[in-house]
N, C-alpha and C positions, 0 to 999 in steps of 0.2 A: 513333365506339364504340371504333376500337381506339386511341386515345389513351393509356389504359389498359392497354393489353396488357404484360402480364410476360413477361419472358425465362425460361422453363421452366429450372431449373438452372442460371440465371444466364449460360447460351450464348446470346451475340446473333448472329443469323445473317448480318448485314450486316459486323459486323467480324471473324466467322471466317471468312467468305467472301473478303474483302479478302486476309488472311493467308495463305491458300493460294495466292490468285492472283499472290500478291507472293514466296511462298517455290518460285511453280510445283508443289504438290503435292497431290493429290485428298484431300481433307476423309476423315480417319480418327476418327468419335465417342470418344472416350475414358471417356466414361459410358455408352454404350450398344454395346461393341466387337464385335466379330465372334467369338463364342465361343457355347459351350453354355449359358452362365449366362443368355445375352439370349432364349433360346430356351424354356428348360426350369427348372423349379423341381422336379421330382421325378426328373431325370435324361432323358436323352436315350432315346426310345424309338422311333426313325425312322432309325436309322442315321448313317452317315457325312453329314453337312452340309457343302457346300462354299459359303462365301460369294463372290457374284460380283456384280460392277455391270454394269448394262443393258448398257453396249457391249461386256461379255464374255459376253452373250446373244443377240445380234442384230447387223446391221449398222448400222441407225438408228434406235436406240432414241427413243422420244418419252414426254412427258408424256400427250399426248392424242394420238389418231389420229380424225380427223372429228369432232371436240369430245368431250363428255361426256354419258354417259348411262347408264341401267341395267342395258342389257347388257354393260357393260365388265366388269362383276364377277363373279367365279367363285369360290365358297369353296373353301379348298384342305383339306389336312390339319389342319385345327381345328375345332373345334366353337365355331365363332362365327357363326352363322348370324345372331345377333341383330345383329353390327356389319356383317354384310354386307348384311342387311336394311335397315340404317339408312342406311347408303351408298346403297344403291340408290333410297332415298326422297331421300336429300340430292342424288344427282346430277340427278333431275328439277328442280333449284330453281337457277337460275343464281345469283339473289343471295344464296343460302346457301352455294353450295359454293365461290364465290370469296372469303367470309369465312374457309373453312376451308383454303383452298389458295389465301393471299394473293399478289399479284406472279407469277401464273403463267405471264404472257407471257416475264417476264423468268426465272421459272425453268426455261422450256422449253428442250431442246437446241436449239441454233443451229448446223447443219455449216457455216455460213459463219463463223462466231465459235469455231469449236474452243479458242482461249484464254481463252475465257470461261468455258468449264466447270470445275466447282472438285469436283464431287461431291458435295456438298452441298444438301439441300432444309430447307424449314421449312413447316410446318402449325400453325393454331390451333385451340384446343379450348377451350370452355368450362367451367372448373373451378371447384366452389364460390364461384361469385360474381365470378369472373375470365377475363378470355380470357389461356391462354396460348401463347406462341410456343414451338413444340416444334422444335427442330435434330435433324437426322439425315444420317448420310453414306447415301448410294445401293448399300452393300452389301446384298443380298438372299441369303436361303436357300436354296439349290438342292439337290436330289439329280437325278443324271444329268441335269445340266443344264437340269431343269425347277424350276420355282418351287415351294417348298414349300405355300405358304399362298395367300392372295388374288391373283388373276391376273386378266386380261383374255383378249377373245377373240382379240385380235390380240396376235400375241408381241411386238411392239414397243413398245406401249404401259404404262405402267408405274404412273400416277398411283394406282391403288387399291393394290396393292404396297407404294408408297411412304408413303400416308396410315397403312397398316395399321399399317408399320413404327413411324412417329411415335405411334401410338395405343399398341401394344406396348410401345412405351419408356415411356409415360405410368405405365403398369399395373405395368412392372417385368420382364416378360417377354413374350414371344408366348403360353405355355401359360396365362399369367393369365387370357387373353381365352376360355379355354375352358370355355364356358356363362357367359351374363351375360343381361343385361336390355336390351332394346331401348329403351326407355324412357331408362335412362341414355345409350345413345350418342347419341338423339333429342336429349337436352337437351345434352350435350355438344357437340353439332355447331352448336347455335344459340343457345343460351342461354334458349331455352323454358321453357314448364311442359308437364309430360307428364301428361294424365289418364289411366290406365288405366279399364277398362270390361269390368264381367261380362256380358257377351251373355246368358248362363244365368239369372244372377239379374234381369236386366231383362226376360227372358221377351218378348224382341223378336221370337223366331220366330212365337210364336203371338200377340200382340197387334199388328196393323197398324197402328194410332194411332200407337203409341210407336215401331215400326219408322219410320214416315215420320219425326217427328219427329226420331229420331235419324239418319235421312240427310240432312235440313237440316243437323243440327249437322256432320255428317262432311264436307258439302259445304262446310259455310262455311269449316271448318278448311282444306282443301284448297284453295279460293280465294284464300284469304287467305295463302298462302303457308306452312302449318304441314306439318306431317310426320306420318304415318300409319303404322303397323304393325300386323299380326294374328297370331294364332297359334289352333291346336286344343289344347287342354290335353291333356297328358297324364298320366295317372293311375297308370299304372304305370312301373316302367322298360322293360318290354316293351313299352308304348306308346310309348316314346320311338322317335321318327323313324320308327314304325312307318306304312305307307302303305297308306290306304284304297281302296275299290273304286273309288273316284270319282278318284282320283289323289290326292289332299292328301292331306298327310303331317302326325302327330300329332306335338307337342311342337317345332316347326318353328315359327321366325320367318318370315313374308311381308313385303314392302315393297306397301305401298299405291301406285301411281304414278297413278291417275288417277281422276275421281269425277265422274260424267256421268248427265246426265237424255237418254235417248237418245231419241230420235223415231222414231215406227214406220211403216210406210206407205213408198211409192215416188211420186216426181214431185210434182205440185200437191196431191195426195190429203193426203200428208204434212204439208205447210205448215196444212191447215185442220185435221187432225185433230187434236183435244188430247190424246189418249194419248200419253204419254211414260213409259218404263221406266226408273228407279232402277237405277243399273249401277256397277259398282266394278270399278278392275284390279289384280291385283296380279302380284308376281313371286317367285318360288322362285329364294333367292339361289346355289342350287345350278345355276340355269340350265337344268333340265330339269325333268321329272317335274310334268306340270299338270295341271290340275282337267279332267276328261273328259264333264262333265254340261252341262247345257244351255247353251248360248251360249257352248261353248270353242271353241276355233279355227274347227273344221272343222263344226260342229255346224247341224243344219237351221235352228235359229233365226233367225242371220245372214239370210236371206232376207227376213224380214219387214222388214229397215232396209234403204234405198236404198245402192246403192253408193258416191254421194258422201259419204254419212253414214258407211259403214265406212272408206272413206279418211281423214274427218277423224279417226276414233277410233284409226286406227292396227291396225286389226286385220291379223295374218298369221297364216298358216297353217304355223306350224314350232315344234319343239319349244325355245324357247328360255326356258323357264319363266315367262313372263309370260301371261296368260289375264285374260280376265274373265267375272264370276258378276253376275246380278241380284241384286239386295241381299237380297231375301227367302231365295232359297239360300244367301247369305252368311251371313246368320242363323242360318240351320238348321244348317250346319256349324260357323263359327268360334265359339269360346268367348270368345277376350279380345280386346279392341281398345285400339290405345294411340294417342291423340290429342296431338300434341305442338302447344299452340298458342305461337304468336308474340305476346306480350303487348305491342299497341302502347302507348308512352308518350308519343308525338311528337304535339303538338298543332298541329302540320300535316298531320297524317294526313284523310284523309275520312272513316274508320271510326272507330268508337269508340274512346277513349284513356281507358288505365287510370291512378290513380294507384298507384305502387308505393313500397311501404315493405322495407326490407332491413335484417333483424336477424340479427347474428352471435352465436350464445351457446355455451353447453358445457355438459353434464353433468359435474359433478366431484362425487366422493363425499369427504365428510369427516365424521369423525367427531361433530363438535359441529353440532346439527342447526340450530343458527341460520345456517350457513354451509355445511349440505350442500344441493346443488343436484340430487341423482341419486335423487329420491325412488320411480321406479317409478309402476306405474300405479295406478289409484284403489281397488283390491283394498289396496292398503298405507296405510290411513286415516292411520297415522301419521304417512306422510314424504309423502304424493302432495303436497301444498301447497309442498313444499320444491322441486320441479322448477322452473326459470325459468317466469315468467310476463310475458305481454307485454298490455300493454291497448289499444285502439283503440276511435275511435267512428265508427257508422254517421248521416251527419248526414242523410240522406236518411229519408223515411218507409219506405221499404224499399228495398233496395240488393244487388246480387249480389256476393258475396266471392268471391274466389280465394285461397286460402292452401295453401302449400306449402312442404313441410319436408323441407330434404335432409341428411342427415348426411356427415360428411367422408368421404371414399373411405377403404377398409381392403383393397382388395383388391392395391394395389401393395406387396406385401412379399415379395419372390420368395426372400428368404433365409431367411425362418422359414415358407416354404409360402405358398400362396397365401391372401393373406387374405379375409375373408369380412365384410358387413355384420352385426356381431353384436348390434345391436339391433333388436328389434320394436319400430318407432316407431310411436307414435300423436300426433293433434291433438286434443286439448280443449278444445271452446269452450264459454264460458258467461257467462252476464250478469253485468256489473259495474257498481256505480256509485260506487265511490269511488276513487282511486287509490294506495290503500294496500293491504298485502297484511295479514289477520292471520287466520289459521287458519279462514276460514270460506267454505266450498264453494258459490258461486251457483249458481242453475238451469243446469243443462247445456243447450245449445241446439243443438249440433251435435257432432260426432265423427268421426273416420276408424277404419278398424280396424285394428288391432297388425297389421303385415306386415313381414317380416323384406325390407326394400328399403332401398333408398338413399334414396327419394325418397315421400313420402306427400304425395296431393293431396285438397284438399275443398272442394267448390263448394257454395254457400250463401246462399240470399235470406233478409237477417237484417233485422229492423225497425230502427227507428232507436234509437239506445240507446249505451250504453258495453260492451264486452265484452272479455274475456279470453282469451288463447290458452295456454294450457298445453302445452308438447311433453314427452313423455314417453317413456321405454322401457318394456316390460313390466316387468323386475325391477328393483327398486331396487339403485343401488351401481352400475350399470353406466354407463362412463365414454365421453365423445366430443365431438366438436364439429359444432353444426348450422348451418343457414343458414335462415333463416326470410323467407319471401317471402310479402307480403301485398299484393293488389291489390283496388282498390275505384274506385268512379265519382267519388268526391269526396275529397279530403284525409282520411286517418284518424287521422292524429296518433300513429302506431303508437309505443309507447315502451316500454322494459321498467320491470317493475315492481322496483324496489329496495329500497324500504322496506317493512320489517315492521310500523312505525306509524307516526303522527305524528311530526316530527321534532321534537328539542326545541332550543330556540332561548333566546338571552338574553332572551327576553319571557316564556319559560316560567312564571319564579317570580311575574310580577304576575299574568299573562292565566291561570296554570291548565295543566293539562295532563289530557287525557281519563281517564277512571275508568272507563268501561264502552263496549264496541263494541256496536251495536245494528244487528241487519238486521231492517227493518220489511218486509212482502210484502203488498202491496195487491192482492186478488183482483181486484174485478168491485164494479161498483154495479149495482141493481136499481131499475127504476120510476121514473126519474126524470122528472120533466114537462119537455118540452123547450120551445124558440122557436119552431118553423116550424109550417106548417100540419098537418102530420101527427103533431104532440106530440113529434116526435123532436129531438135538438140534437145537436150536435158537442162531447161534454164531452172533459177531460184531467183528468188529477188531478195536484198538485203536494205533494211529501211535504216539511216544514220542519223542522228541526232545528238549534236553535242556529246559526241563518244560514246553514246548508248546505241547497242544495234540488236535490232528484229531482224531475224532471217527465218524466212520459210523453206519447208522441204523441199526437194527436188522433184521436178516432177518431167517424168519419163517421155521421150517421145513424143514432142510437142512443139508447134510452133503458135498455138495458141493459150497457153497455161492459165488457168484459173487459179491464180494464187489466194486469193479471199483471205489476207491475212491483214492483222492488226499492228500497230505500234502505238502504247502510250508512252509520252515523253514529258517528262518533267523538265522547262525550259528556263533556264537563267538568263539567257539570251534572245529574246525572242524575237530579234531582226534577222538573226542567223537561219537560214534555209534548212529543210530536211531534204537529205540528200536520198534520193531512190535509185538502186542499181540493178541492173539483172546481168547473172554471171551463168554462163554455160558450164554445167560439170563435167570435167575430165579428169582421166587416172592421175597423171603428174600434175597439171597444172588448168584452172579453172579460167576458162576464156570468157573476156568481159565483151559484155554485148552493147551495152549504153547504160545512162542514165538520164536523171531529171536531177531537176532542184526547186521544190515547193517553198514558196516564200508566204507564209499564211497569216493575215491581219484577225486579231481578233473580234474585228468590228466586220469584216468581209464575212457575208452570208452566201458567197457562191457556194456550193456546196457541192459540184462535181468538176474535175479539170481532166481534160483531155489533150495528153501532149505527146508531139511527135518525137520519140526518140531519135537521139543521135549520138556520135561521138565527141566528146568533151575534152578541153584541155590535152595532155600530151599521150594521151593514149590512142593506140592504132585503130583505125577504121576497120570495121568488122563487117563492113557492105551490112549494116542494119536498117532495117526498114520495120517499121511498124508502130503501133502506137499502145499508149499506156492508159489506162483508166485509174484517177484516182479520187478519192473521195475524202474531203475532210467531215469528221463525224461533228466533233465537238472542238471549242477554242474557247477554254472558260481559264477567267483571272482567279488565282489561287488568293483565299483572304485569309488571314491572320486568325489562328487558334488561341 
């Protein structure tokens, strides 16, 4: 996994450490020096800061004291609860934090080998599709001999402060971490895909069935080493970090540290009772201020659970910021949930394996419409289709597709002020049946909302067919780079559409060049006479034009199939008809049911044709009766470019 790890800013940890040991000096990072510019972009607001190495703050500095846990983290004088909450989740996953903190045994202080200490550390973050190895020195900002920012319960434990410094270096300065999105940090720690969920919109507090389904999804993500965070939305400035009567804090990121089905009862009775409570455990990055309602640390409800079960859950009565809630109360109080999935692409896994396609692209504004690729949202009809487009295939009858659009980070610009995600980005998914783009917008089948976020996520069940993804910004002309990740059950052959029309080749003069582009939309058929005992069939439709074919999925056991399929054809011989044939799927030989031929005139404005199906030509009559509805959406003359 880390064979492709890149050195951030060209700094190689092993080379730098070797140079320091040879010269017998401690490392001082020239790219992130111990000065105010590494702390602030608006100017110093906390007074005189002294940068000190861990050995100057305690006698026995350690990377870890008694291992690593979520309780090691306490937020300092910085509004980066989003980052600290993500670190809390990370600390509970050994396989994950060992990727972020590589060579952790080698990086640990060793009192017996003092001459191997060089004051240099390195950490790894997933950034825009690549793992970056970030080197730092161990000089940390302090005031009155106390760490200013993230710190541990143990005064001689420094992993959290050092990880925070490396992350601040990536963002340009510490203050750039003031306010952010937990989903971004979760992705940076894992390379996973974050799915934000609006608990209010889903009405999970009121709908028990939907709530139970959500719990199973959350439990699955947790059990498969995913990371989870949650928060209560603040709607006003006054709401930010306002504490509710129940102890929860608004506008504040919490880390989810455990998800369980808790068995109620005592002794043998507990094992025979089927009742289990859906429970979720969270941690406040402040290390204090906990939930005070049912199932809080010292509540009476815990008497319903055996002592052994409580010990297994790690229930403690102390204000350490960590607490349990039942999932119903969770859905009642919390408004936002982030599930960071680790997408499994290894065929050696016992769990579901996804096929991943990764595309890099950009929105670039150009005055030439044919070269512009920053067209904005669909409200801008003249430019929308100038956005980048990516075609992919769903090769199963139905498949769950995960799509993630990530724009390149714009926050790490401290010299110009804290950069922001300037694009309200969106994923627009539409059905497509050709690999050429030419100004025709097919039926939209899915889309995300426009949101001012680094990542946009979409999960959708799609039927078999070819689809096009159009990543857009809300306003035209906005520029930036993006990373598009598409996950399907079987290979999707995702690729960028780069041709606006069929290519001209050396054979174009002899074979001709398309004069028309026509989109045909076959809606449905009615009253088909079937082949089984109930008179039903398994029909599918094929649209053919000048050798090009578009085929629909098979519709099972129906006499009135809703095909709803489109074909886009580039036509060299406009006077030739477009053939629409219906077949019944059989084990050996498919049965022909009937056909129609559609002749379309570019000047014909008639939009809908109802044709009575009947056998034509030499094919045998299959007692077909019924009608087929055909809609011609567009018939546009191509222009020379």
